[in-house]
N, C-alpha and C positions, 0 to 999 in steps of 0.2 A: 531513131527517127520515128519508127512506128509506135514506140511507146509514148513518145511525146504527143502524137496525134490522139492516141487512145485516151490519154490523160485529160485531154481538153474538156471532155464532158463528164468527168467524175463528179461534177457539181450536182447532177440529179441524184446520185447516190448520197452525197453529203446532205442534201436537203432532207432525204428520208431519214437519215441517221439523226440529224439535228431535231427533226420533228418528234423523235422519241421523247425528248425533254420538253419541247415547247408546245407540241400539238399531239399529245399522247392519244387522244381520241381518234386521230387519223392514222398515224403510223406507230404502233406500239413496238414493232421490231422489224428490221429489214436485214436480210442476209446480203453480204457482199457477193456480187455476181460479176462475172467477166462480161465486158462489153464487146459488141461486134459492130463494125462500121463499114459504110460504103460511101465514097464521095471524094471531093477535091480539097486540097490545101493549096493556097496560092504560092507559098514558098516551101513550106514543110520544115522551115528553120526560122531562126530569129533574124529579122532585118527591119530597121526603123522605117517610118514613113507611111504607115497604114492609118488613115484617118476616117475611113468609112467603108462599110460593105452593105450591099443590098442584093436581093434576088427574089424571084418569084418561085413559090413552091406549090405544087399540086397536092392537096390534102388527100392522102391515100387511106384506104381501108387497112388498118392494122389490127390483127385479130390473133386469137390463141395466146393472149397475154396472160402469163401465170400470175398468181397472187404476189403482189408487191413488185411485179415486173413492169416494164414499159417499152414502148417504141416511140421514137421521136425523130423529127426532121428539123434542121436548124441551120442558121448562119451564125458565125462567131468571129469576134475580134479577139485576138490574143494580145494581151497587154504585156505579158512577160512569160517566158517559158520556165525560168528558174529564179524564184518560185513561180508556180503556175497561176497566173491571174488572167481573167477573161471576162467578156461581156457576150451574152448569147441571147438569141431570139428565135422562136420557132413554135412548133406545136407538139403535143405529146398525148399519147393514149396510155393511160395507167390503169392497172388493176389494183385499186386501193383496198387494203384489208385492215380490219380491226381484230386483233387477237387471232388472226388466221381463221376466223369463223365467219365474220360478216365482210363480204367483198363486193365491190361494185366497180364498173368501168367508168372512168372519167376521161373526157376528151377536152383539152384546154390549149389555148395559146399560153406561152410562158415567156418570161424575161428573167434571166438570171445573171448574177454578177458574183465573181469571186476576186477579192483584192486584199490589201493589207488590213482591212477592217473585217474580213471574214466573208462568209457566204450568205447571199440573199436570193430569194426567188419569189416571183409574183405570178399567179395564175389568173387567167381570164376565160370566160366561157367561149367555146367554139374550138375549131371551125367545123363546118359540115364537110362530109366526104365528097370529093369531086370538085370543091371550090379551089380557085387559085388565089393565093394571097401574097402580098409583097411584105417582106421583112427587111427592115432597114436599121442600121446602127451607124451613127455619125458623131464625130467630135464636134461640139457646138462652136468651138473656136475656129474650126476649119472654114466655116462659111460666114463668120461674123464680120462686121465692119472693122477693117484694120485700124481705124481711128477710135474704135470703141470695142476693144477685144473682150472676149469672154474667158473666164478662168478655164484653161484647157482640161481640167479634171472633170468637167461636165460633158457627158455624152447623152445624146437623144436617141431613144429607141422608138420606132414606129412599126406597127403592124396594121397594114391596110387590107381590109376585106371589102366585099361588095356592099355591105350594109353598115359597117362600123369602122372606127379607128381606135386602136389602142396606142396611146402615147405616154411615154414615161421618160423623165429626165433622171439620170443617175449620176452620182458623184463617186469617182473612183480614186483610190489612194494606195500607194504613193505614185505608181506609174500611170501615165495618162496617154502616152503615145503607143499606138498599135504596132506590133512587130510581125504579125502574120494574120491571115484570115482563112476561114474554111467554110465549107458547106457540105453537110453529110446527113445520112440516115443512120440511126443508132437503135440497136435492140439489146436487151439484157441477156438473152440466150437464144440459141439457134432453133428453138421450137416456135418462136414468134413468126407470124407470116405478115409480110408487107406486100400489098399489091403495088402495081406500077407507080413509082414515085418519079416526079419530073421536076428538076431544078432548071430554071432558065433565066436568061438575062442577068447572070451574076456580074456585079459591077463593084468597082472600088471608087472611092472619092479622092480625086487629085485635081483640085481647082475645078471641080465639076465631076459629074458621074461618067465613068468610062467602063466599057465592057472589059472583063478580065482578058489580059493578053498573054497569060501564061498559066500553067499548072505545074507546081513543083512536086506535088505528090498526089498520086491516085491510090486510094486504099479500097480494097475489096476483100472483106473477110467472108469466108463461107458461113452461111449459105447464100450470101448476096451474089447477085449478078449486077454488072454495071455496063451500060452502053454509053460510050463517049460520043457526043455530037460535036462539041467544040470546046474551046477553053472555058466558055461561059454557060455551057448547057450539057446536062447528062440525065440519064434515067437509071434508077436502081429498083430492084425487086428481089424477093427471096425465091429460091428454087422450090 
C-alpha cells in the first residue's frame, strides 16, 4: 500500500527524464531519487466513484533543494493503480540544472497527467510564498446537463489564486473514472526543508462538493512531521 502511494507522483521524475530528449537545454540528465511524502489518501486502495477533488494549500517556503531536486505540494486523482494513471495539480519548487553547471530555482504551478497516451506536464508562473490557493480537478461529465452529457474522458483542472486563474481541460485515456484521491507534500530527498504547509477544506465531488469524510491512509516519511486536524485538514513540515 505504501508503495502504491509513493508511486503516485513518479510523474515529476518521468518529466525530467523525458525532457532529456525533448528539452535537453533544460534537463540534460536527472538521477533517480527516492521520494519522501507526508499527507492523506482518501482510500489508499482502488475503489470506483471518484469524480473530483479540490483543496486549499498554503504555499510554503521550500529550500535547500539540491540540483535537479524538487519539493512539491499537490492534490491528485488516481485513475488506475495498475497500470498507474493519474491527474495531479499543485505547485513545485525545482532546482533546475543544465549540465550540472548552470542551476536556478523555479517556483511554478503545475498540472500533470499520466495515462495510456503517456506522461504530460504543464508549468505556470507562481505561486508566492505565503499565499493560499485552491487546486481543483473534476470530471466534466460529473456536472454536465444529463440531457447533454460530455465525454467522461474530459477532466477540468483549475488553480485559483488571488490574482489569476489557471484552467486546463485534459483528455485521459483509456480510464476516465477516478478510483482514489490524495493530498500530499513531496520532496526528493531528506535534505530539503519545508516550512509549515497547510492543507485545508479537502473535498470530493459527489453531486456537489463535500468535505472529506474519511482518510484511508496517512503517510509520514521522515524527516516529515504531520499534524492531523480533521479528515479534511492537516499540516506538514520537516524537522
